N, C-alpha and C positions, 0 to 999 in steps of 0.2 A: 487842598485839604489835606491834612496829615491822617495817614492811615493808621485807624483803630485797631488792637489787638484783639481778638475774640474768644471765647472761653471754648476748651476742646470739645464741643458736643459728641461729636463721633466717638470720641474714648467712653464716653458714657453709657453709649448706645448698645443695648443687648439683643441678641438675636432671638425672635421669637423661639418657644420651647417647644410649640406644637402646633401641628398642621390645623387647616381648618376643618371643622366637622359637620356639617350641614343637618343629616338627619342619620340615623342608624341604619345599616346597609340593607336592613330588614324593612325599611318602611316606605322604599321604593324601588322599582326599577330603573336598574341603570339603561338607560338607550344613546348611547352614541350618535351625536346628530346625524353625522352624514350617511352612516351606515342604517341607523335607524329611523328611515323614512317610512317603513312598511308597519314597526312597532307603534309609532304614534297615530298613525292613522286607523289602524287596528281597536288603539286604545279609545279613541275618540269614536269610532264607528260603535262599539260596545258597552258604553258608559254615557250617562247623560251629562256629565260635567269630570272635565281631566284637569288637573293642576301642573303646569307644565313648568319645570325649573331647569333655570340655564342662565348663566353670565351673560349679560351685557356685551353685546358685539358678538355671539355666537351665531347671531343670523334667524334666531326664533322667529323675531317677529316678522322678517320678509320673507322667511321660507315657509313656514307652516300654513297661511293662507292660502299660498299656491301649491301646497302640497292639497289643501283640503278641495280646492277648486279642480284640481285635475281628477282629483279622487272621487268626484262627483258629489260632494257634500253641499255643493249650492251652484245654482244657477237662476237665471231670471225669472223661470215659472216657481221653484220651490222657494226661492229668497236666495238673499247674497250674506256675505262674508263682512260683518264689522268689527272692526279692530281699534279698539279705545287707547287714547293716550294721554296722560295728565297734561301733556304742554303742546301748544299748538305748533311748536317749531320741528317738536318731532313728528306729530302727525303729517304734516306737509312733507317733510322731507323723507319720509318710508313713504309715502305715495309717488314720490315721485322716483324715488330708486326701484320700486316694485313694477313701474310702469315702464320703465327701461328695463327690467331684467324680463318682463314680459312682451315686451316689444310693440307697446300698444302705447298710443297718446295717453295723456294724462285729462280724466275727466272720459275716457271710452270704459273699456272694461274694469281700469283702476284707477280711482278718485277719492279727494278729502273734501272735509266738511269740517272749518272750525267756524268760530265766532267771527262773520262779518266778510267770511269767505268762504265759498263753496265750489268746486271743480267736478262734483258728481253729478252724473246724468241716468236718463232710464237705463242705459247702457252697462252701468257701472255694479259689478259683481262683488269687488273686493272694495270697501270703503274705510281709508283711515279716519277718525274723526276724535274729537276732544269729548272725554266724559261729559262733559256738560251738554255737549251739542247732542249726545244719543240720550241724555235725559231730555230736552226739549222735543227730539222725536217721538218720545213717548207720548207726548201729550197729543201729539194726533193721530198716532198709532198706537193705541194702547197694548196690544199685544205683540209689538214689533213684527206683524206678519210679513214685512219685505224682507229680512233676514231668517236664516236654517241656521247660521252658527252665530254667536258673539263673541268675541274675544278681547277678554278684559285684560290689558297689557300694563307691565310694570304695578303690579297690584300692589308690592311691598309700599309703595309710596303712601299709600293709604288717604288719598286726598278726601276732600270732604265729598265730591261729586262720585267719586268712585265708591267709597263706603254706601252712598244713598244707591248707586248703580246693583252693587251686592243683593241687596234685598229687593229691590223690584223686579231684577233679572230673574231670580231665584223663583220669586213669586209667577212672573212670568211662563217662566219653563212649567211651573206646576198646573197654570191655568188651561196652557194649551196641551198638555197630555191629557189632562180633565176632558176635553175638548175631543181630541182626537180619540180618546178611547170610545167617547159619544157616538162614534161615527162620523164626526163632522170633517170637512174638507180642510184640516190646518196641519201642517207641519210639526211635527216636536222639536224643540230648540235645543240647540246642542251649546252646551257652555264651555268656554276654555278660559281657564286662569294663568294666565303666564307673569312670571317674576324672576329676579335675578338672586335675591334672597328675601325670603318669607317665613313666616311659621306654618310651613306648608301640611304640619296635623290640624292646626285651628279650622286653617280656610277648606281643609279636606271635610272637617266636620261639619261645619257648616254649611255646605254643598252635598249635603247626605251621603258623608263618606266617598266623595270624588276620588277616584284614581290619581297617584301621584306619580311622574314622571322628571325624571333626571335627564336635560339634555347637555351635553358635554362640551363646553365652551372653548374656555381658557388653554389653551395646549402647553403654555411658558408656565413654569414654578416663578414665584414670588418670593423673595427672601424677607421677611420682615422684622425690624427692630424696632425697639422700644428704648426711649431715655430710662438710664437709672435713678435718677431723681427729677421731680416735676418740674417744671418752667415756670418761674414767673410771669415772663412777659414769652408771649406766644410769637411776636412779631420779630423779635430779635431773637429767637430759637430759629425760627424757619429762615432767616437771614444768614446767620451762622452756617447751617446744615446746607443752604443751598451752595455757599461759596466751598465747603469742604468736600462737598459732591463733585463742585465742578473742578477743583484742583485734584482730587485724590481719583477720580472714578474714571473708566472710558467713556468715551463718547456716547449721547444719548439726551433728547430732551426730558426736561423735569415738569411734573405738574406737581403745582403747591397749592392746596385746600384751604381757604380762607374763610372767615365766616361773613365777611361783607365788602362792598362798596371800598368804604373809607382804608379799611386795611389792606384792601388789595392796591388802591392807588398810592399810600404810604409805602408799602413794599417795594411796588414797582420802580418808585423812587430812589428808594435805597439802593436796590440791585443796578439799577442804572448808573449813579454815582460812583458805587464801589467797584463798578466794572471796569470803569475808566483808568482806573489803580492797577489793574492785572499786566502783569508782564508778559510781554510779547508772545512767550512760547504758549501761552495758555491759547483755548479756543474763546472768540469773541462771546460776550453773553447778550441775548438780546429778550428784553421784558416784555411778555404780551399779556395786558389784562382780559380777563373774561367776566362780564356781569351784565345783567339784564340790561341794564339803561345804558349799555356802552353801543355809538353805532355801529352799524351790519360791516361798515368797511374797516373800523380798528378790529372786531368781532374775528374777519375772515384772516388776521394776520395768525390766530392760532391755526388755523388750518394749512397755512401755507408753509412751504418746507423752508426750513433755515437756510439762509445764505451758506456760501461755502467759508467754512471754518467758522463756523458759528454754533451755538447751542442756546436752543431756545428755552427759556423757563417761563411756563406759562403758568398766571397766578390767577386762581377761579374762585367762585363761589360752589356750592352742590348743585349748581347747574350742571358740570362736568361729571357727577356722579352716574348719572343715568340716560339723560336726552341726547347726549353728543358723543361721539366716540371720535378722537384726536391721534392721528398717525404719529408715530415715533418718539412716545412717551416709554422711556425705561425707568424713571425713577419717580417717585412719588414721594411727595412731605405734605403728611398729615397733622393739622393742630390741633385735631378733636373736636372742633366747636362749629358751631353753625348759629346763626339768628332764627330762631323761630317764633313765629307770630301766636298769641294766644289771647285767650279774651276771658274778661271777669263778667259773668252775666249778672251778679250784684249790683255792679257800677257801670255797667255797658263800657269799659276802657278795653281796649284793645294793647297789648302790650307786643313789642319786638326787642327779645333779649338773646343776649349769648346764652346758650346751653351744651353742654357737652352732646356729643353726637350718639347714638345707639350703634351696638354691634354690627347690626346690617349695615348701616353707612358706612362703618370702616372698612367692612370687608369690600364694599361696594367700592370705596378711595382706594384701597389694596389693588385690586383687581384692574386698573387703569393701567399699570404698570406691567402688565402679562399680554399684551394684546398680540404683540407681533413678535416678543424674543422674553427672554428670561429678565426678569425686572428686580428692581429692589422696593420697597419702601419704608419709607423712616416716619414712624409715628412720634410725634412730640408729646409724649406722655407715656407714663410707666407701664410696666405690663399689668401689676395691680388696677390702677384707675382703669384700662381696659375690661377687666374682669369686672370691674362695677359697674359696669356700662350697662343702661338697660339694653333689653333683645332688640327691641324695635323701638323706634321713635313713636310717639304716644298719637294715634291716628286723629287727623285734623278735624276730626268730626266732634272729639271730646274737647278740643282748644279752641273752637274759632265761634263767631255769630254765625247760629243756624237759622234766619231769618229767610234767608234765599232758600234754603234747603227745605225749610217747611214750606215754603209756596210751592217749591216744587211738586212737595207731595201731596198736596192740597189739591193742586191743579190736575194731577194724575192719576185722581180719584181716592188719594188714602186719608179718608177722614179721621183716624184716631192715630195722629204722628207717635203719641205717647205710648203704642203699644206694637207699633211696627217695629220689623223683624231687623233690627241692626245687628251687624256683627259686633261692635262694641258701641253697649248703648251710651249713649251722653247724657250727661246729669239732666235729672227733671228740671232745676233751676233754669239750666239753657234754653230747654224746652218751652218752656213756661214764658221765659223771658223772649223767645224768639213770638211765639204767638200774641204775647202782649202787644209786640213793636209791629206786627202784623194788623194786630185791629186799630192801634192806635192810626196806622198810616191808611185806615178802611179797606184794607184789602179781604178783611176778614168779618161778618157781621155780626151780630149779638148773641149767636148762637154759635159762633166760632167756626162757620161754612164760609166759603168762599164767596166773595161777594161779586157783583159786578165788575167793579173797579178791581180786584182781584183778578177776577180773568184774564182783564185786560194787560195788568201789570206781569202777569206771567207769559204773555204774547213774546215779551220784549225779553232780550238776553243781556238784561242789566237787573243788578239789583234793586231791591223792591222800592227803597228811595229814590233813585234816577229814575225808575219805570213810572212811577206817580209823578215827578216833575214833569218827564216828556208828556204825559196823558195832558197834566194840568197847563201845558202851555198852550193848548189850544184857547182856554178860559182866557187866558192872561195876554194872549195876542202875541205871544211870542216865540211860538215854535221855530222860527228859524235861528234864532241866539241859542237858544237852549237846546236845541239838535247840534248845534256848532260846539258848543262847550262841553257836553258829556261826552260828543267824541274824542275831544283834546283830553280829557279826563280819563280815557277808557285805556290811553297808551301810556308809557314810558314818557317823561318829560319832555315836552318839544324842544326846551333849553338845555343845552350842552354845556356844561362845563369843565373845560380839562383842568387836569390839578396845576399847570405851570402857566395857567392863563385866566387865574380868577377873578382878577382885577378888571381885564380888559371884558371878560363875557357879562360880569357885574355891569359895567359901564354902558355895554350893547343894551342889555336887558333894560335899563332904565327909559329907555324912550317908548318902552309898551306898556310902561304899567300904568294901570288904571286906581286913581284914587280912592274907588271903592273896593280895591281886593282883587285877588288872583282869579276869580271866573272871568270878569271882564279884562284883564290884562290878557289871557288867555285869548280872548276874544280878539283884542286888538293886534296880536301878534299874527292872528290867522290872517285879519281883514290887511294887513301888511303883506303877508306871504302872496295874497291873491292880487295885490295891486300891483307887485313885482314878476306876477305870473309863476311864481316859485323859482326865481333865478335861482341858480346854485351858488355863483358868488355870493349874492346878496346875503343867501344862507350861510356861510363861511362866516362872512363878515360880520354877522348879526348872532353867531353861536347857535343856528336854530338848526335841530335836527331833522335835516329834510326827509328823512325816511321816515319820521316818526310822525312829521304831518301828514304825508303821503298817505299811510296807515290810517291815521286818524280821517282824513278824507275818504277814504275808503269805508270806513266807520258809518261816516256821516253817509253815504251813498245807500248804505244798509237799512240806518235808521229810518230814512225819508221811507223807505218801501213798506219798513213795518208799520208806520205813521199811517200812509195811504193806505194801507190792509185796513186799518180801524178807522178811517174816514178822518185823520187828522192833517188838517193842510200843514204842509211843512215849509212852507215859503212865507207865512205870514210875520212880519217885523215889527217889534215895538220903536224902530227908529231909533231916535234919539231918548227915550224913556227907560234910562236901563235898569231905573226901578223895580220895574215889571218884572225884569229877569230874576232879581233877587227875592223878591217878593214869589215867584213860582218856584223858585229853588227850595223856599222855606216851606213850601207843604210838603216837600219829600224830607226835609233835613231839620223840622222844628226841634225834634228832641237834641239836635245837635247846634245847639246856640248857647251862649256866653254874655252876660251882662258887664260893663265897667263896674269895678269897685270904688270906693274913696280913695282906697290905698293904689289904686293904678293898676290892680290888677284883675284878671277876667275869671268868673266863676260860672260856671254853665247852669242852664235854668233849669235841667231837668233833678240834678242832684249834690248841686253846690260845690262841684270839684274846682278847684283853683286850675287853672291850667295857663300855659304859656305858648303864645304864636310862634312856629317854627321858623329860625332864623332864615329861611329860604323862601317866605310865604313875604308878597309885597306889603302886606300891613302889618309885617314886623316894626316893632318901637313905636306903632300910632295908637292913641286913644282914641276910641268912636265909641258911641253910646252901646251897641251892642254886635255881636260877629256871627256869624253861620259858619260854619265849617265842614267837610266832606270827611275828615277821618282826624282820629283822637287815640294817639299812639304813645302808650309808656316807652320810653328808652331810657334814658336817665332821669326826664322830668316827664310829665303829662303835657305832650305838645300837639296843638292841632295843625293840620294841613289843609289847603285848599281853601282859604279864608276869603268873607268878607263881609265886609259892614252894611249892618242892617240897624232899622230903627226896633225899638222895644215895642210900640205901639202896632207892629206889624205882625206882633206874634199870635193874638187872638183871632184874626183873619186870616193866618195860613191854617189853623187847625183849630176852630173854635168848641169843637167837642171835646178835644186834651186839655184845652188851657181853660176851659170854664170848671174842669172838675180839679185844675191844678190850683184854681183861685187865681188866676190872673184875668 
């Protein structure tokens, strides 16, 4: 292939004119981390809540819990330390790291709890857990009496569950203090909020003027550059910048931030292709993609040292912003975009669209370049564009479906969710829609209170529709199949499609396809996996992500235990009558249905939206009377995923009360 000339982006990039300023110097106390242990302990000792700001990688998440334990803040008698994380991978890895540092076995003094995986024990005093799991613990321990200190880490990410925890833990702290003041034998609760970048004053105000501390972390300077002109094609701009860095700059690995898997795969292919044209005097280039759906064996390449004479180029989504620290990074290229999920409560449609990142995300990305030595960040947008960015990403609680959150609040004893103390109050239409959805599912009764079914649904670590399907599987006699399918849907896809072997992967997948759609296709794949006893060679030949199947099987075991706790027999099978499986799924997803129109399109039953079946679905291109889907996402069109065929006559049976009101 003929080498193409590239426009000189580097010549159009200007150095940032001012350094980062988090807060005015008077608004927080500087406490250099390694020499500031006593200051940190004293602040937490003398304040009910403390805000700790420090760069990702500064060690705050691993060291502060150990400081607190050594200082006597926690033990088995007065309560332990809970450290929440937005992502399970971080909770698991941090627990392993701290267990090593304290020279204890994982599951002893240090453990973790994430969805479908729990290594904690009665001996555990420092527990790392996802924010969702701490919410679940509130269901059985309303005042979280097993903990003396709650550490809410990565608070700037403002996930839905973290935002719920803010209000709930603030209330728990108040109630525990009142009971302690009354003379009850209850320990007061300490709260520590930790983050790399956040509006510290806003958090301080919410937590009753909590003290703010700054932990120094990144010791190396990072020079930041902007483009002089806006870039029309961020992929092309990134490609050009990669090679200009490679040709003109000293050794050091690159980290390229891109918005999604498709962009990463495209640029990985281009970098690999252009790298073959480099002259022999230059280092070789190794392109390493990093996104959530990538198999772990390929993700590991990101962390492995580059071979001699080679520079790594890591192409990542925003998963590399906070959850993991990658060694060897000297150069960061930031396209300034991310894919954000949104939700329109009026029509019930989720969206997954490109959005500009926030200033806080931009700084997080920049900071990745200075972990081990001085670094450079190239922002593929103008300085004026940066100044116009929002300070922080819009909290998830203001842009997503709130049904699961409202169910958790109700199950935790919060009756009036409209007046709950939110740090950022979601819109009233979003809350009302969530209440309506839970009512339609039968989780709430006519008075808006939690029903017996709702209580059972709250027991499962699943979204409300899936929880109902699992409970109803006992009535339909297909709990074995339903548990398996839900387990497979709870992980990233078990079908792996390499960008350079799309046709072979599609051909391999055809042998599993069920004529009635994706749910039973997944079941066929799992049955085939069982038949060969998970043979690794078979998985490679059939493009099956073996690790994701194993995770799904671990989830399945956990769901079986939940079912047994609620007297649901988990091994009841419908055998060949697979219609029962689809009818059962309808009991939770009856609002996620569409009927075929005379012109060949599908319109949703609930609000007459015209939708399209995603090209990755087994139902793509098929015409059937009706379809059921688990997910409706707007990207460029309204696409539905996880789709199966249904009959319209099944709808009134799946939710008679709902469809009698709809006139069906």
